[in-house]
C-alpha positions in Angstrom: 100.3 67.8 72.1 103.2 66.3 73.8 104.7 68.7 76.9 107.8 69.1 78.6 107.2 69.9 82.3 110.6 71.2 83.0 109.1 74.8 83.8 107.6 76.5 86.5 104.9 79.2 87.1 105.4 82.1 89.0 103.1 85.4 89.4 103.8 88.5 91.4 101.1 90.1 93.5 98.3 91.6 91.0 98.2 89.0 88.6 97.8 86.2 90.6 94.2 85.8 90.0 95.1 85.4 86.3 98.1 83.0 87.1 96.1 80.3 89.3 94.0 80.3 85.9 96.7 79.7 83.8 98.0 77.1 85.7 94.9 75.5 85.9 94.9 75.6 81.8 98.3 74.3 81.8 97.3 71.7 85.0 100.6 73.0 86.7 100.6 74.1 90.3 101.4 78.1 90.6 104.9 78.2 92.1 105.6 79.4 95.8 106.7 82.9 96.1 106.7 84.6 99.1 106.9 89.0 98.6 107.9 90.3 102.1 107.0 93.8 102.7 108.2 96.5 105.0 107.1 99.4 106.9 108.7 102.0 104.7 106.9 100.5 101.5 110.2 98.8 100.5 109.6 94.9 99.6 111.7 91.9 98.6 111.1 88.5 96.4 111.9 84.9 97.6 111.0 81.6 96.0 110.5 79.3 98.1 111.3 76.4 96.0 114.3 75.8 93.7 114.5 76.9 90.1 117.9 75.9 89.4 118.1 74.7 85.1 114.3 75.2 85.0 112.3 77.7 82.8 110.3 80.4 84.2 107.3 82.2 83.0 106.2 85.7 85.7 103.4 86.6 85.0 102.5 90.3 86.2 100.7 92.9 84.6 102.7 96.2 84.8 99.3 98.4 85.4 99.5 101.1 88.0 100.7 101.6 90.8 104.7 101.2 89.9 105.1 98.4 92.8 103.8 96.0 90.4 106.5 96.8 87.7 109.3 96.4 90.8 107.6 93.4 91.6 108.4 91.9 88.3 111.7 93.5 88.0 113.0 92.1 91.3 111.4 88.5 90.7 113.8 88.5 87.3 116.6 89.3 89.2 115.9 86.8 91.8 115.2 83.7 89.5 118.7 85.2 87.4 120.4 84.9 90.3 119.2 81.4 91.2 120.5 80.2 88.0 117.4 79.6 86.6 117.6 78.5 82.6 115.5 81.0 80.9 113.2 83.5 82.5 110.1 84.6 80.4 108.2 87.5 81.4 104.5 87.2 80.5 102.7 90.3 80.8 99.4 90.6 79.4 99.1 94.4 80.5 102.3 96.2 79.6 102.2 99.5 81.3 103.8 102.7 80.2 103.1 102.0 76.4 101.5 105.0 75.4 104.5 106.2 76.0 106.3 105.1 72.6 107.1 108.5 70.8 108.5 111.9 71.6 105.0 113.6 70.6 106.6 117.0 72.2 109.9 118.4 73.5 111.7 117.4 76.7 109.6 114.4 77.3 110.4 110.6 78.0 110.1 107.7 76.0 108.5 105.4 79.0 107.8 102.3 77.1 111.5 102.3 75.7 112.8 102.7 79.6 110.4 99.9 80.7 111.6 97.7 77.8 115.7 98.5 78.8 114.8 97.9 82.4 113.0 94.3 81.5 116.4 93.7 79.6 118.9 94.5 81.8 116.9 92.5 84.6 117.5 89.1 82.8 114.5 88.4 80.9 115.0 85.9 78.2 111.6 86.7 76.3 108.7 88.6 76.6 104.8 87.6 76.2 102.7 90.3 76.0 99.4 91.6 74.7 97.8 94.6 72.3 101.0 96.6 72.8 99.7 100.3 72.2 101.4 100.3 69.2 103.0 97.0 67.3 106.4 98.3 66.7 107.1 98.5 70.5 107.8 95.4 70.0 111.2 96.4 68.6 112.1 98.2 71.6 113.2 94.7 73.3 116.6 92.5 71.9 114.6 89.2 73.0 112.4 87.3 71.3 108.6 89.0 71.9 105.6 87.0 71.3 102.9 89.2 70.7 99.5 87.8 71.5 96.0 90.0 70.0 92.7 90.0 72.2 90.9 89.4 69.4 91.5 85.6 69.5 89.0 85.7 72.2 87.0 89.0 71.5 86.5 88.0 68.1 84.4 85.0 68.8 82.5 86.8 71.6 81.5 89.1 68.6 80.4 86.9 67.1 78.0 84.6 69.5 76.0 88.1 69.2 75.1 87.3 66.0 74.1 90.9 65.7 72.4 92.2 61.9 73.7 95.0 60.3 77.0 95.0 62.1 79.4 97.7 61.8 82.6 97.8 63.6 83.9 101.3 64.9 86.8 102.9 66.3 86.7 105.5 68.6 89.7 107.5 67.1 91.7 107.7 64.1 95.0 106.1 65.9 92.8 102.8 66.6 91.8 102.7 62.6 94.3 99.2 61.7 93.1 97.3 64.6 89.1 98.6 63.6 90.0 97.3 59.9 91.1 94.4 60.5 88.0 93.0 63.2 85.7 94.5 59.8 87.5 92.2 57.6 87.4 89.7 59.6 83.8 89.7 60.3 83.0 90.8 56.3 80.9 94.1 57.7 81.1 98.1 57.3 84.0 100.5 59.3 83.0 103.8 60.8 85.7 105.8 62.2 85.4 108.8 64.9 87.8 111.6 64.7 88.4 113.3 67.9 90.4 116.6 68.9 92.0 116.9 72.3 94.0 119.6 74.2 95.3 117.4 77.0 95.6 113.8 78.4 91.9 112.1 78.8 89.8 115.5 77.6 88.3 115.1 74.6 87.1 118.6 72.8 85.4 117.8 70.2 84.4 114.3 67.6 82.9 113.7 64.2 81.7 110.3 63.0 83.5 109.4 59.5 80.9 107.1 57.9 77.0 105.4 58.5 75.8 103.9 61.4 72.1 104.6 60.8 70.0 101.4 61.8 73.3 99.6 62.3 74.2 97.5 65.6 77.7 98.9 66.3 80.6 97.4 68.1 83.7 100.1 69.2 87.2 98.4 68.7 90.0 99.8 71.3 93.1 98.5 73.0 92.4 99.6 76.3 89.5 102.4 78.4 91.3 104.4 81.1 89.2 107.2 82.1 86.0 106.1 79.3 85.6 109.8 78.4 86.7 109.3 74.9 84.8 105.7 74.5 81.6 106.7 76.1 81.4 110.1 73.8 81.9 108.1 70.8 79.0 105.8 71.9 76.6 108.4 73.0 77.2 110.1 69.6 76.7 106.8 67.4 73.3 107.1 69.1 72.4 109.9 68.3 73.2 109.5 64.8 70.6 106.9 64.5 72.6 103.4 65.5 70.7 101.3 66.7 72.8 99.9 69.4 76.1 100.3 70.6 78.8 97.9 72.5 82.9 98.4 73.0 85.4 95.9 73.2 88.9 96.8 74.7 91.7 94.3 75.8 93.0 96.4 78.8 90.4 97.4 81.7 92.3 100.2 82.7 89.0 102.0 83.9 90.4 104.4 86.2 88.8 107.6 88.0 85.1 108.3 87.1 85.3 105.3 84.1 82.7 102.9 85.8 80.4 105.6 86.2 80.6 107.2 82.5 80.0 103.8 81.0 76.9 103.5 83.7 75.5 106.4 82.5 76.3 106.0 78.8 74.6 104.5 75.5 76.8 101.4 75.6 74.6 98.5 75.9 77.9 96.5 77.4 81.9 97.1 77.5 83.4 93.9 77.0 87.6 93.5 78.2 89.7 90.8 79.1 91.0 90.1 82.3 94.6 91.2 81.6 93.7 93.8 84.4 91.3 92.8 87.3 88.1 94.8 87.7 85.7 94.1 90.8 84.1 97.7 90.6 79.8 97.4 90.6 79.0 97.8 87.2 75.9 96.0 85.2 77.5 96.8 82.0 81.4 95.9 82.2 82.0 92.2 81.4 85.6 90.4 81.2 86.4 87.4 79.0 89.1 85.4 80.2 92.6 84.8 78.2 94.0 82.7 80.9 93.5 79.4 77.8 95.5 81.8 75.2 98.3 82.8 77.5 98.5 78.9 78.4 99.0 77.3 75.0 101.3 80.3 74.3 103.7 78.7 77.1 102.5 75.4 75.8 103.9 76.0 72.6 107.1 78.4 73.8 108.1 75.2 76.1 107.4 72.9 73.1 109.6 75.3 70.2 106.3 74.9 68.3 104.6 78.4 66.4 102.1 80.2 68.2 100.8 82.1 64.9 97.5 79.6 65.3 96.2 81.6 67.7 95.8 84.8 65.7 92.6 85.5 63.8 93.4 88.2 62.5 
C-alpha cells in the first residue's frame, strides 16, 4: 500500500502508551507536544514542531478524569490556531458515551455535549471504537470512523479452541453485539436479564438460555465496577457451565472491579488497551488495538476504505 507520509501523530498524556505503539506500527515518530501544568491544576499545551499544512492525528481516550478531555480540546484548539490542514481526533474510548439519551427527567445528554465540544474545538474527523450505542455517530457533524474491538477479540476467542462454545451477554442491552459474535462463531447465544434500582448496583439477574456443560464467553462493551459481569459469570457456573470467560472493549475497571474479577468464577477477563490498566491481577489480560488504529490512520490518509477492518 503506497503511503503519503504528510501527517503527524500526537498524544495526550493519558494515551501516550498507545500512541507510541501506533507510531511504531506506522513507522513514524510520535510528535513533540508539551503539556505545562500550573500549581492550581490549570494546564496548557504547545506543539514543539511546525504543524502548518499537515494532517494531524491526536490520540487521547477520554476516560476519567476530565483532564483527559480538556487536554484533547486544547490540543485541537492549538492545532487549529497553528494552521494544521486537518485535525483528526483518535479517541479509542469515548467517555460519557453511556449518557446517550434522557432516561429520566432533568438529566443531561453527556455524549452529545462532548460531541459538540469536540466539533466546536475544530475536529475534521473522529476515529473511535465501540461506542456505547452505534447511533451516537449521529451526534457528530464530521465523518466518524467507528471501529470494532471484535477485529482483535474474535481471533483471540478462536485461538482458544473451546468446545461447546456459547456466547453470552450480561444484560439484554448488549444482545446485538453478542448476537453478532455468536453468528460469526456459529455458536448459541444466551442472554442475562438484570434489574437494578441505581447505577452500578444489580438487584437481580436471570439466564435466558442453556449453559449446561458449555464454555461460556461473556461479551460486553465496557466493564466499570465489574458487578454485572461477575454476577453473570457466577450465575453461569451455578447453572452448569464448564468455564466462563469475559471479553470487553474498554477496561474502565473502577473501584472494587479488580477484586471482584479476582474473586469471581471468571477464568479470565480480556480487554483491549483502549484504556491503560496497571493493577496486579491474575485474570485480566489486554490485547492491543495499536495495529488496528494504525491501519485505519493509514487508510484514511490514503483515502482508502476501512471496511476491510470489520469482521462483523
